[in-house]
C-alpha positions, 0 to 999 in steps of 0.5 A, a space after each residue: 292177125 284178124 281178117 276182116 270182110 265184107 260181102 256184097 250181092 251184085 244183084 242189089 246195087 242199083 235196087 233203090 233206083 227209081 229213074 235212070 239218073 238214080 241208077 246212074 248215081 248208085 252205080 258211080 257211088 258204088 265204083 267210087 268205094 270200090 276204087 277207094 277199096 282197091 287203093 286202101 289195099 283191100 283184097 277181092 276174092 273171085 266172084 261167086 257163081 251166085 253174083 256175091 263178091 267178098 272183100 277182105 283186109 287185115 287192117 282194122 282202120 281200113 275195115 272200120 272205114 268201110 263197115 267190114 266185120 271180123 271174118 267168121 270161121 
């Protein structure tokens, strides 16, 4: 069964914000997405030392919903 994954840099989560409110909005959107991913059964690998989080699933429908790509070997 194929594995789909997505890697996210925590460093850039709020990088587009130009104000306090924009920063909060970006963080809230990210939290909402993370909660939806957790509910959908997406797994999270331990954070890397350089601040990257890798998420994975074997469900192609879930992968498509969150923009995950097939894992490269």
